[in-house]
C-alpha positions as semicolon CSV with decimal commas, in nm:
position;residue;x (nm);y (nm);z (nm)
1;M;8,562;10,010;11,779
2;P;8,315;9,730;11,701
3;N;8,440;9,374;11,696
4;P;8,618;9,307;11,367
5;I;8,446;9,080;11,121
6;F;8,678;8,854;10,928
7;P;8,538;8,763;10,584
8;S;8,645;8,425;10,456
9;S;8,786;8,598;10,150
10;R;9,135;8,736;10,210
11;P;9,090;9,011;9,949
12;D;8,778;9,128;10,135
13;R;8,969;9,137;10,462
14;I;9,235;9,352;10,298
15;R;8,972;9,583;10,147
16;N;8,803;9,626;10,483
17;A;9,130;9,699;10,660
18;L;9,236;9,949;10,395
19;A;8,899;10,125;10,400
20;D;8,935;10,169;10,776
21;L;9,289;10,308;10,748
22;V;9,214;10,545;10,461
23;G;8,919;10,680;10,661
24;F;9,158;10,839;10,910
25;D;9,297;11,177;10,801
26;T;9,660;11,130;10,905
27;I;9,824;11,409;10,708
28;S;10,159;11,466;10,876
29;D;10,060;11,790;11,051
30;R;9,772;11,616;11,233
31;P;9,751;11,364;11,520
32;N;9,748;10,995;11,432
33;L;9,620;10,867;11,768
34;P;9,268;10,778;11,645
35;L;9,420;10,548;11,382
36;I;9,664;10,404;11,637
37;A;9,380;10,336;11,881
38;H;9,186;10,166;11,600
39;I;9,476;9,930;11,529
40;E;9,527;9,863;11,901
41;S;9,159;9,768;11,938
42;Y;9,178;9,537;11,639
43;L;9,487;9,365;11,777
44;A;9,341;9,346;12,129
45;F;9,036;9,165;11,987
46;L;9,282;8,906;11,856
47;G;9,454;8,883;12,194
48;I;9,762;9,088;12,098
49;K;9,896;9,376;12,304
50;A;10,082;9,644;12,111
51;E;10,358;9,860;12,258
52;R;10,277;10,228;12,204
53;I;10,564;10,478;12,172
54;T;10,421;10,830;12,206
55;D;10,596;11,147;12,094
56;E;10,672;11,445;12,318
57;T;10,348;11,623;12,225
58;G;10,134;11,326;12,321
59;K;9,948;11,362;11,990
60;K;10,128;11,101;11,780
61;A;10,250;10,749;11,841
62;S;10,413;10,448;11,684
63;L;10,329;10,084;11,754
64;W;10,566;9,793;11,802
65;V;10,389;9,458;11,785
66;T;10,532;9,111;11,840
67;I;10,348;8,803;11,720
68;G;10,520;8,485;11,829
69;P;10,795;8,421;12,086
70;E;10,957;8,730;12,234
71;D;11,284;8,557;12,326
72;R;11,391;8,486;11,969
73;P;11,500;8,720;11,688
74;G;11,241;8,768;11,417
75;F;11,145;8,973;11,113
76;V;10,988;9,317;11,092
77;L;10,710;9,434;10,862
78;S;10,725;9,812;10,875
79;G;10,500;10,092;10,751
80;H;10,415;10,455;10,829
81;T;10,068;10,591;10,905
82;D;10,110;10,951;10,785
83;V;10,013;11,072;10,441
84;V;10,084;11,383;10,236
85;P;9,837;11,674;10,201
86;V;9,551;11,682;9,951
87;V;9,511;12,061;9,939
88;G;9,531;12,194;9,584
89;Q;9,490;11,850;9,428
90;D;9,200;11,771;9,196
91;W;9,043;11,459;9,347
92;S;8,737;11,305;9,184
93;H;8,604;11,190;9,523
94;D;8,663;11,226;9,896
95;P;9,033;11,132;9,938
96;F;8,962;10,985;10,283
97;K;8,700;10,740;10,160
98;L;8,809;10,422;9,982
99;V;8,662;10,386;9,634
100;E;8,709;10,081;9,411
101;R;8,696;10,098;9,033
102;D;8,819;9,845;8,778
103;G;9,036;9,656;9,025
104;K;9,195;9,971;9,170
105;L;9,146;10,104;9,522
106;Y;9,149;10,484;9,537
107;G;9,219;10,704;9,839
108;R;9,493;10,905;10,005
109;G;9,761;10,668;10,129
110;T;9,640;10,361;9,944
111;T;9,981;10,308;9,787
112;D;10,194;10,521;10,024
113;M;10,158;10,324;10,237
114;K;9,839;10,219;10,408
115;G;9,792;9,941;10,153
116;F;10,092;9,757;10,296
117;I;9,977;9,810;10,655
118;A;9,629;9,685;10,561
119;V;9,775;9,364;10,420
120;C;9,982;9,307;10,733
121;L;9,686;9,364;10,964
122;A;9,459;9,145;10,753
123;M;9,715;8,864;10,780
124;V;9,747;8,875;11,160
125;P;9,492;8,592;11,208
126;E;9,710;8,370;10,984
127;M;10,015;8,467;11,189
128;L;9,840;8,356;11,507
129;E;9,707;8,036;11,353
130;A;10,055;7,939;11,229
131;K;10,199;7,923;11,583
132;L;10,518;8,099;11,482
133;T;10,850;7,975;11,612
134;T;11,025;8,285;11,477
135;P;10,839;8,607;11,563
136;I;10,698;8,857;11,319
137;H;10,702;9,220;11,435
138;L;10,482;9,498;11,304
139;A;10,647;9,841;11,321
140;I;10,392;10,115;11,254
141;S;10,532;10,469;11,262
142;Y;10,436;10,833;11,203
143;D;10,582;11,140;11,029
144;E;10,783;10,951;10,769
145;E;10,678;11,204;10,507
146;I;10,849;11,492;10,688
147;G;11,186;11,331;10,747
148;C;11,144;10,982;10,895
149;V;11,073;11,140;11,234
150;G;10,854;10,888;11,416
151;V;11,055;10,576;11,348
152;R;11,357;10,708;11,538
153;P;11,216;10,694;11,893
154;M;11,062;10,356;11,813
155;L;11,398;10,219;11,700
156;A;11,558;10,361;12,016
157;E;11,314;10,150;12,218
158;V;11,373;9,843;12,002
159;A;11,747;9,880;12,061
160;K;11,689;9,836;12,434
161;K;11,532;9,493;12,392
162;K;11,731;9,184;12,481
163;V;11,672;9,025;12,141
164;G;11,695;9,225;11,820
165;P;11,531;9,148;11,485
166;L;11,701;8,946;11,213
167;G;11,587;9,185;10,943
168;A;11,318;9,421;10,825
169;F;11,093;9,457;10,522
170;I;10,980;9,816;10,471
171;G;10,663;9,816;10,262
172;E;10,699;10,132;10,053
173;P;10,558;10,099;9,699
174;T;10,801;9,907;9,479
175;E;10,555;9,691;9,279
176;M;10,689;9,409;9,501
177;K;11,039;9,447;9,360
178;V;11,327;9,387;9,599
179;I;11,501;9,719;9,668
180;I;11,841;9,700;9,836
181;G;11,942;10,066;9,826
182;H;11,815;10,419;9,813
183;K;11,966;10,765;9,826
184;G;12,012;10,966;10,141
185;K;11,872;11,315;10,171
186;H;11,976;11,638;10,338
187;G;11,754;11,944;10,330
188;V;11,851;12,301;10,422
189;R;11,661;12,627;10,461
190;A;11,848;12,950;10,389
191;T;11,694;13,270;10,524
192;F;11,829;13,591;10,368
193;H;11,806;13,912;10,572
194;G;11,826;14,233;10,367
195;V;11,711;14,593;10,414
196;A;11,366;14,711;10,307
197;R;11,324;15,040;10,123
198;H;11,067;15,205;9,897
199;S;11,132;15,075;9,548
200;S;11,185;15,430;9,421
201;I;11,509;15,436;9,621
202;A;11,595;15,072;9,562
203;P;11,974;15,129;9,569
204;D;11,946;15,226;9,937
205;G;11,806;14,881;10,024
206;V;11,953;14,532;10,022
207;N;11,738;14,302;9,811
208;A;11,712;13,967;9,987
209;I;11,546;13,801;9,687
210;E;11,823;13,899;9,449
211;Y;12,090;13,752;9,675
212;A;11,873;13,442;9,717
213;A;11,858;13,420;9,337
214;E;12,238;13,398;9,328
215;L;12,219;13,102;9,566
216;I;11,955;12,936;9,349
217;T;12,171;12,985;9,041
218;E;12,467;12,826;9,218
219;I;12,252;12,532;9,329
220;R;12,142;12,483;8,970
221;R;12,503;12,500;8,844
222;R;12,608;12,232;9,092
223;A;12,304;12,020;9,010
224;V;12,407;12,012;8,644
225;K;12,756;11,906;8,745
226;L;12,620;11,624;8,964
227;A;12,402;11,505;8,677
228;S;12,713;11,469;8,462
229;E;12,876;11,241;8,719
230;V;12,673;10,931;8,633
231;E;12,753;10,620;8,834
232;R;12,837;10,353;8,579
233;N;12,654;10,018;8,604
234;S;12,433;10,175;8,868
235;L;12,127;9,996;9,003
236;Y;11,964;10,332;9,070
237;D;11,675;10,447;8,854
238;V;11,840;10,794;8,861
239;P;12,211;10,700;8,850
240;H;12,358;11,015;9,004
241;S;12,310;11,241;9,304
242;T;12,049;11,514;9,260
243;L;12,026;11,868;9,391
244;L;11,745;12,120;9,362
245;T;11,573;12,426;9,501
246;S;11,221;12,332;9,604
247;I;11,057;12,626;9,788
248;V;11,116;13,003;9,772
249;H;10,932;13,267;9,976
250;G;11,002;13,639;9,973
251;G;10,872;13,985;9,912
252;A;10,572;14,183;10,042
253;A;10,472;14,422;9,763
254;L;10,586;14,531;9,418
255;N;10,702;14,869;9,546
256;I;10,906;14,742;9,845
257;V;11,266;14,620;9,831
258;P;11,231;14,274;9,995
259;D;11,417;14,241;10,323
260;T;11,364;13,864;10,368
261;C;11,365;13,559;10,147
262;T;11,377;13,191;10,237
263;V;11,507;12,920;10,009
264;D;11,465;12,546;10,076
265;F;11,698;12,313;9,890
266;E;11,790;11,947;9,907
267;C;12,044;11,692;9,792
268;R;11,971;11,325;9,742
269;G;12,307;11,153;9,742
270;I;12,409;10,805;9,632
271;G;12,674;10,766;9,903
272;I;12,570;10,753;10,269
273;P;12,750;11,080;10,361
274;E;12,723;11,253;10,025
275;S;12,396;11,446;10,068
276;K;12,523;11,650;10,361
277;E;12,864;11,697;10,203
278;V;12,698;11,860;9,901
279;T;12,473;12,091;10,103
280;D;12,755;12,179;10,344
281;A;12,965;12,290;10,045
282;I;12,682;12,514;9,923
283;V;12,645;12,671;10,268
284;A;13,020;12,733;10,281
285;W;13,010;12,895;9,936
286;A;12,724;13,126;10,035
287;K;12,897;13,231;10,355
288;A;13,215;13,307;10,163
289;E;13,068;13,469;9,851
290;L;12,724;13,613;9,927
291;E;12,713;13,702;10,294
292;P;13,022;13,932;10,291
293;A;12,874;14,126;9,998
294;M;12,548;14,168;10,185
295;K;12,719;14,281;10,504
296;A;12,930;14,528;10,309
297;R;12,604;14,698;10,213
298;S;12,466;14,685;10,569
299;P;12,611;14,508;10,876
300;E;12,273;14,373;10,989
301;C;12,233;14,174;10,669
302;G;12,325;13,809;10,638
303;I;12,208;13,452;10,584
304;D;12,086;13,200;10,841
305;F;12,103;12,830;10,756
306;E;11,888;12,562;10,916
307;E;11,886;12,187;10,865
308;I;11,528;12,083;10,796
309;L;11,565;11,716;10,702
310;D;11,829;11,447;10,720
311;Y;11,825;11,073;10,664
312;P;12,102;10,841;10,542
313;A;12,120;10,630;10,231
314;L;12,040;10,259;10,231
315;D;12,304;10,025;10,093
316;T;12,223;9,662;10,176
317;K;12,464;9,413;10,021
318;A;12,316;9,213;9,737
319;D;12,427;8,886;9,897
320;A;12,290;8,968;10,244
321;A;12,067;8,704;10,399
322;I;11,770;8,944;10,417
323;V;11,797;9,007;10,041
324;T;11,806;8,636;9,964
325;L;11,502;8,580;10,184
326;A;11,314;8,871;10,027
327;K;11,371;8,725;9,681
328;Q;11,250;8,383;9,794
329;L;10,936;8,528;9,948
330;A;10,867;8,752;9,644
331;G;10,948;8,483;9,388
332;R;11,210;8,703;9,221
333;N;11,578;8,680;9,128
334;D;11,643;9,050;9,068
335;H;11,703;9,354;9,286
336;A;11,731;9,729;9,233
337;K;11,788;10,067;9,397
338;V;11,561;10,373;9,400
339;A;11,594;10,750;9,434
340;F;11,322;10,799;9,695
341;G;11,401;10,762;10,064
342;T;11,247;10,531;10,324
343;E;11,273;10,433;10,689
344;A;11,479;10,131;10,582
345;S;11,799;10,335;10,609
346;L;11,716;10,416;10,973
347;F;11,655;10,049;11,053
348;A;11,990;9,966;10,894
349;N;12,203;10,258;11,013
350;M;12,044;10,346;11,347
351;A;11,942;10,001;11,474
352;D;12,177;9,775;11,274
353;I;11,881;9,577;11,138
354;P;11,945;9,448;10,782
355;S;11,669;9,589;10,565
356;V;11,514;9,585;10,221
357;V;11,226;9,785;10,075
358;I;10,943;9,588;9,919
359;G;10,575;9,673;9,900
360;P;10,266;9,690;9,681
361;G;10,187;9,968;9,437
362;S;10,394;10,208;9,233
363;I;10,583;10,515;9,353
364;A;10,436;10,689;9,046
365;Q;10,101;10,690;9,228
366;A;10,236;10,820;9,559
367;H;10,138;11,178;9,652
368;T;9,916;11,219;9,346
369;P;9,547;11,314;9,321
370;D;9,328;11,003;9,291
371;E;9,610;10,796;9,438
372;F;9,540;10,425;9,399
373;V;9,678;10,077;9,449
374;A;9,574;9,782;9,235
375;M;9,404;9,499;9,420
376;A;9,636;9,262;9,234
377;E;9,933;9,435;9,397
378;L;9,782;9,391;9,744
379;E;9,721;9,023;9,672
380;K;10,086;8,982;9,565
381;C;10,189;9,145;9,890
382;A;9,961;8,910;10,084
383;G;10,135;8,619;9,914
384;F;10,470;8,757;10,028
385;V;10,347;8,782;10,388
386;E;10,191;8,436;10,366
387;R;10,525;8,288;10,265
388;L;10,698;8,482;10,545
389;I;10,451;8,330;10,791
390;A;10,533;7,982;10,660
391;H;10,905;8,058;10,689
392;C;10,864;8,175;11,049
393;A;10,650;7,872;11,141
394;K;10,927;7,625;11,060
395;A;11,098;7,450;11,351
396;E;11,423;7,609;11,234
397;S;11,414;7,926;11,024
């Protein structure tokens, strides 16, 4: 990597950093090491050594960076490097090339969430110049989009350190609103095994899709019931737990009774344990109601269930010190909760690090074609980080 050039204009530094990050295709099914090496080179140029935590495949890694004293507890700025696929989306330009139009920066990951990482990296020179007395950590992870996978081994390493962080700010897109809670999520894959036959003798077969349809109907029935159980005075944008079927695969040809069908379904629960409780109840129902009927037709039939995703809810107390600090740094007095999940719940529940979610951009732009983040949002985020730097440079913070 060539030596970084630091424009005098902070917005230009952020633009440059974001253009570099967007240029790496880090869709979750691909390695992120080129991007990680890029960040390491940038930090090394500034005299900072990052701690790399590599996954078992050796193809992906997280970074843990400490700026300031290592023997004192500090604050974490956390973001993930992976992005969602672009296949099937109608982009007006190359999604892995940053394009600016009318004050908006377009590209895959600009809002979710390379924009936040770009701001943090662009502000590292200010962190060094401030001579921090309380450290600022950068936590840069992978595979958040497929179940908050990469942050877990990083947090396991952080837990081994002699001094733990005071709190964490996870920079998912919230339009710089202070988010103190989000739902947990549990995802399950059900694989139905039936018996294939020529469709002319359909009664001799066991139709895996039709039994899967009964499961889908039951999921829908329970989803309607959950929607009726609205949490009064809720801070959530969707004030109840949600349940849905998201992916269905089955069948080979019109004239074949399908012998397999897979159904992916999820619950996003308000309570920390609720998501898994809901999906466990559905699994129990299917084993009691559907599987015996299938086996009565043919003993080799049945249903296999597999957990495909699990992360807890976030529920930071409104009067927690990290919430108060986040409001001070953001210049806000309000807080809220959101339906989408983040790594914040892992910081809080796995590593006991008080956490809030706050970052530039809108979740409405995440995962969309022509994804963008407004430059004004990135500048607001830079102001937040600037005030955090000032806070951490005080003799006592």
